[in-house]
C-alpha positions as CSV (number, residue, x, y, z in Angstrom):
1,M,0.0,0.0,0.0
2,D,1.4,3.4,-1.0
3,T,1.8,5.4,2.2
4,G,4.9,7.2,1.1
5,Q,3.0,10.5,0.8
6,L,2.4,10.4,4.6
7,T,5.9,11.7,5.5
8,C,4.7,15.1,6.6
9,G,2.3,16.2,9.3
10,T,-0.2,13.4,8.9
11,A,2.4,10.6,9.1
12,D,2.7,10.2,12.9
13,R,-1.0,10.4,13.4
14,Y,-2.2,7.8,10.8
15,L,0.6,5.6,9.8
16,R,0.5,3.4,12.9
17,A,-3.2,2.8,12.5
18,F,-2.6,1.7,8.9
19,E,0.2,-0.7,9.5
20,A,-1.9,-3.8,10.3
21,L,-4.4,-3.0,7.5
22,T,-1.5,-2.4,5.1
23,R,-0.1,-5.9,5.7
24,Y,-3.5,-7.5,5.4
25,A,-4.3,-5.6,2.2
26,Q,-0.9,-6.2,0.6
27,A,-1.4,-10.0,1.2
28,R,-4.5,-9.7,-0.9
29,G,-2.9,-7.8,-3.8
30,V,-4.0,-4.3,-2.8
31,A,-1.1,-1.8,-3.3
32,R,-2.7,1.6,-2.6
33,C,-4.8,3.0,0.2
34,D,-7.4,4.2,-2.3
35,G,-7.7,0.6,-3.6
36,V,-9.0,-0.9,-0.4
37,S,-12.6,-1.9,-0.7
38,P,-15.3,-2.1,2.0
39,E,-15.1,-5.9,1.7
40,V,-11.4,-5.9,2.5
41,C,-12.0,-3.6,5.5
42,E,-14.7,-5.8,6.8
43,R,-12.6,-9.0,6.5
44,Y,-9.7,-7.2,8.2
45,V,-12.0,-6.1,11.1
46,Y,-13.0,-9.7,11.7
47,A,-9.6,-11.3,10.9
48,S,-8.4,-14.0,13.3
49,V,-6.0,-12.9,16.0
50,W,-2.6,-14.5,16.1
51,V,-3.5,-17.1,18.7
52,G,-6.3,-18.3,16.4
53,G,-10.0,-17.9,16.5
54,R,-12.3,-14.9,15.9
55,P,-11.3,-11.6,17.6
56,S,-13.3,-10.2,20.5
57,A,-15.9,-7.6,19.7
58,S,-13.8,-4.9,21.4
59,T,-10.8,-5.8,19.2
60,S,-12.9,-5.6,16.1
61,R,-14.3,-2.2,17.2
62,V,-10.8,-0.9,17.9
63,R,-9.7,-2.0,14.4
64,L,-12.6,-0.4,12.7
65,A,-12.3,2.9,14.7
66,A,-8.5,3.1,13.9
67,V,-9.0,2.6,10.2
68,R,-12.0,4.9,10.0
69,D,-10.1,7.7,11.7
70,A,-7.1,7.1,9.5
71,Y,-9.2,7.4,6.3
72,R,-10.8,10.5,7.6
73,G,-7.4,12.1,7.9
74,L,-6.3,10.9,4.5
75,I,-9.5,12.4,2.9
76,D,-9.0,15.7,4.7
77,A,-5.4,15.7,3.5
78,G,-6.5,15.1,-0.1
79,L,-4.7,11.7,-0.3
80,C,-7.8,9.6,-0.8
81,G,-11.2,10.2,-2.1
82,V,-13.3,7.4,-0.7
83,D,-13.8,6.1,2.8
84,P,-14.2,2.3,2.6
85,T,-15.3,2.1,6.2
86,A,-18.5,4.1,5.5
87,G,-21.5,2.1,6.6
88,L,-19.4,-0.6,8.4
89,A,-20.3,-1.5,12.0
90,V,-19.2,-4.3,14.3
91,E,-22.1,-6.7,14.9
92,R,-23.3,-7.2,18.4
93,R,-22.5,-10.6,19.9
94,V,-25.2,-12.7,21.6
95,G,-24.5,-13.8,25.1
96,V,-22.4,-12.5,28.0
97,P,-18.6,-12.8,27.7
98,P,-16.9,-14.8,30.5
99,L,-15.5,-12.8,33.4
100,C,-11.8,-12.2,33.5
101,P,-11.1,-9.4,36.1
102,L,-7.6,-8.2,36.5
103,T,-5.8,-9.5,39.6
104,P,-4.5,-7.1,42.2
105,P,-0.9,-7.5,41.0
106,E,-1.9,-6.9,37.4
107,A,-3.9,-3.8,38.4
108,D,-0.9,-2.5,40.3
109,R,1.5,-3.1,37.4
110,L,-0.9,-1.5,35.0
111,H,-1.3,1.6,37.1
112,K,2.5,1.9,37.3
113,T,3.4,1.2,33.6
114,A,0.4,2.5,31.6
115,R,2.4,5.2,29.9
116,V,3.1,4.6,26.2
117,R,5.8,7.2,26.4
118,T,7.5,9.2,29.1
119,T,5.3,12.3,28.7
120,D,2.1,10.3,28.3
121,T,-0.4,11.3,31.0
122,L,-3.6,10.4,29.0
123,R,-3.4,6.6,29.2
124,P,-2.6,6.6,33.0
125,A,-5.7,8.8,33.5
126,V,-7.9,6.4,31.5
127,V,-6.5,3.5,33.5
128,V,-7.3,5.2,36.8
129,A,-10.9,5.9,35.8
130,A,-11.4,2.3,34.5
131,L,-10.0,0.8,37.6
132,A,-12.4,3.0,39.6
133,G,-15.3,1.4,37.8
134,A,-16.1,3.9,35.1
135,S,-17.6,2.6,31.8
136,H,-16.1,3.6,28.5
137,S,-18.8,6.3,27.9
138,E,-18.2,7.7,31.4
139,I,-14.4,7.8,30.8
140,A,-15.0,9.6,27.5
141,A,-17.2,12.2,29.3
142,L,-14.8,13.0,32.0
143,A,-13.5,16.6,32.3
144,V,-10.9,18.3,34.5
145,V,-13.7,19.6,36.7
146,D,-14.5,16.0,37.7
147,V,-11.2,15.6,39.6
148,D,-11.2,16.5,43.3
149,V,-7.6,16.2,44.4
150,A,-8.2,17.5,47.9
151,G,-11.2,15.2,48.4
152,M,-9.4,12.3,46.7
153,S,-12.4,11.5,44.6
154,L,-13.5,11.4,41.0
155,R,-17.0,12.4,39.8
156,L,-18.5,10.0,37.2
157,A,-21.5,10.5,34.9
158,R,-21.8,14.3,35.6
159,G,-25.0,15.7,34.3
160,T,-26.8,12.4,34.3
161,S,-29.1,10.5,36.7
162,G,-26.2,8.1,37.4
163,V,-23.8,10.8,38.8
164,R,-21.7,9.6,41.7
165,L,-18.4,10.1,43.5
166,V,-15.8,7.3,43.7
167,T,-13.0,7.4,46.2
168,L,-9.4,7.2,44.9
169,D,-6.2,6.1,46.5
170,Q,-3.2,8.3,46.7
171,P,-1.3,7.0,43.6
172,S,-4.5,7.5,41.6
173,V,-4.8,11.1,42.8
174,V,-1.2,11.8,41.9
175,T,-1.8,10.4,38.4
176,L,-4.8,12.6,37.8
177,R,-3.1,15.6,39.3
178,L,-0.2,15.1,36.8
179,R,-2.8,14.8,34.0
180,V,-4.5,18.1,34.9
181,S,-1.1,19.9,35.2
182,A,-0.1,18.6,31.8
183,L,-3.4,19.8,30.3
184,Q,-2.9,23.2,31.9
185,R,0.6,23.6,30.4
186,L,-0.7,22.5,27.0
187,H,-3.5,25.1,27.0
188,R,-1.1,27.9,28.1
189,R,1.3,27.1,25.3
190,S,-1.5,27.0,22.7
191,S,-3.2,30.1,24.1
192,V,-6.5,28.2,24.1
193,G,-9.1,29.2,26.7
194,W,-9.2,27.1,29.8
195,D,-12.5,25.7,30.9
196,P,-12.3,22.8,33.4
197,G,-15.9,21.9,32.7
198,V,-15.0,21.3,29.0
199,V,-11.4,20.2,28.8
200,P,-11.4,16.4,28.5
201,L,-9.5,14.4,31.1
202,A,-9.2,11.1,29.2
203,L,-9.5,12.0,25.5
204,H,-7.4,14.2,23.2
205,K,-10.5,16.3,22.4
206,P,-14.1,16.5,23.8
207,A,-16.2,13.5,23.2
208,S,-18.7,15.6,21.2
209,E,-16.0,16.1,18.6
210,Y,-15.7,12.4,17.9
211,R,-18.1,10.4,15.8
212,R,-20.5,8.7,18.2
213,Q,-19.5,5.2,17.1
214,S,-15.8,6.0,17.6
215,V,-15.9,7.1,21.3
216,A,-16.0,3.8,23.0
217,P,-13.4,2.2,20.6
218,T,-11.1,5.1,21.3
219,V,-11.2,4.5,25.0
220,S,-10.9,0.7,24.4
221,M,-7.8,1.3,22.3
222,N,-6.1,3.4,25.0
223,L,-6.8,0.7,27.6
224,S,-5.5,-2.0,25.2
225,R,-2.3,-0.1,24.6
226,A,-1.9,0.4,28.4
227,L,-2.4,-3.4,29.0
228,Q,0.1,-4.2,26.2
229,R,2.6,-1.7,27.7
230,A,2.3,-3.3,31.1
231,G,2.9,-6.8,29.6
232,I,-0.5,-8.1,30.7
233,T,-1.3,-10.6,28.0
234,R,-3.1,-13.3,30.0
235,S,-5.7,-15.1,28.0
236,G,-9.2,-13.5,28.4
237,V,-7.9,-10.2,29.6
238,R,-9.5,-7.3,27.7
239,P,-10.3,-3.6,28.4
240,R,-13.5,-4.7,30.3
241,S,-11.3,-6.6,32.7
242,L,-10.5,-3.3,34.5
243,R,-14.1,-2.6,35.3
244,E,-14.6,-6.2,36.4
245,Y,-11.6,-5.7,38.7
246,A,-13.3,-2.7,40.2
247,A,-16.5,-4.7,40.8
248,N,-14.6,-7.6,42.5
249,R,-12.4,-5.3,44.6
250,V,-15.4,-3.5,46.0
251,Y,-17.2,-6.7,46.7
252,A,-14.2,-8.1,48.4
253,Q,-14.1,-5.0,50.7
254,T,-17.8,-4.9,51.6
255,R,-19.4,-8.2,50.4
256,R,-22.4,-6.2,49.2
257,A,-23.7,-6.2,45.7
258,E,-25.3,-2.8,46.4
259,D,-21.8,-1.3,46.8
260,V,-20.7,-2.8,43.5
261,A,-23.8,-1.3,41.8
262,H,-23.0,2.1,43.2
263,Q,-19.3,2.0,42.3
264,L,-20.1,1.0,38.7
265,G,-23.3,3.0,38.3
266,L,-25.5,0.0,37.7
267,R,-29.2,0.1,38.3
268,S,-29.6,-3.7,38.7
269,L,-28.3,-5.7,41.6
270,D,-28.5,-8.8,39.4
271,T,-26.1,-7.2,36.9
272,A,-23.8,-6.2,39.8
273,S,-23.9,-9.7,41.2
274,R,-23.0,-11.2,37.8
275,L,-19.8,-9.3,37.8
276,V,-18.6,-11.0,41.0
277,D,-16.2,-13.8,40.2
278,P,-16.3,-16.5,42.9
279,G,-12.8,-17.8,41.9
280,W,-11.4,-14.4,42.0
281,Q,-12.9,-13.8,45.4
282,E,-11.5,-17.0,46.8
283,R,-8.0,-16.2,45.5
284,W,-7.8,-12.5,46.1
285,G,-10.7,-11.4,48.5
286,E,-8.6,-11.8,51.6
287,V,-5.7,-10.0,50.1
288,I,-7.9,-7.0,49.2
289,R,-9.4,-7.0,52.7
290,A,-6.0,-7.2,54.4
291,A,-4.6,-4.3,52.3
292,N,-7.7,-2.2,53.0
293,T,-7.3,-2.8,56.8
294,H,-3.7,-1.7,56.8
295,R,-4.3,1.6,55.0
């Protein structure tokens, strides 16, 4: 695929997203980005992962979002005239995926090594919110104003009926404080107005500026990159595993499904109960309670 033209300003932003599709398309005789058909894109989105078998729905959504954003940039730059992802959507899967919450050591490692690069403060902030029980849409909606450093808390679902405060530990507070400081420096340098109620905490731009179908995959992609960076590749682990960890951590502390529902913003106690993994509780419940006692 001819991506040689992407050596200027658009290269860093879009080339990485195209690498996997490039290899896939080249193997099927497609040499240029404007020669990729919707059929090739769809087959790539559902292509088997390296361990074999069909990819998870979240993996397929991440692939589609990355390619769609890349083509949007190519079209804006005048390098391509047609978006082959137009009209494509990842089909919904029937059934509930098996639980695979992170373990406490994995959560700790992820929190410490979530950065993709030294100056990266975005992915650590996304990780903190997910480990606190935020959903993908709640993470995308977070703004600077939702961080309460003094109160060691994070406000989720502001402006909705599910608004709630979740308590943060000291390392998480430090992570979010660094994120806010980085955003303040960025706005000073760019001479852009500073509005804590609008400046996104866990996205590069407000969620309203993304296509609706791209918001959750963007959050999922950031979590996937953080997991990869932390070396957490255990079978079954996926971005949802962070929220499942939050549910099981809270249940281990209080043994109440009501507290799980509050932490995750769930209306149904049955849904909250289904997120509790008996095997996880047997292995890690006492560890969590002991750590909570010694704080």
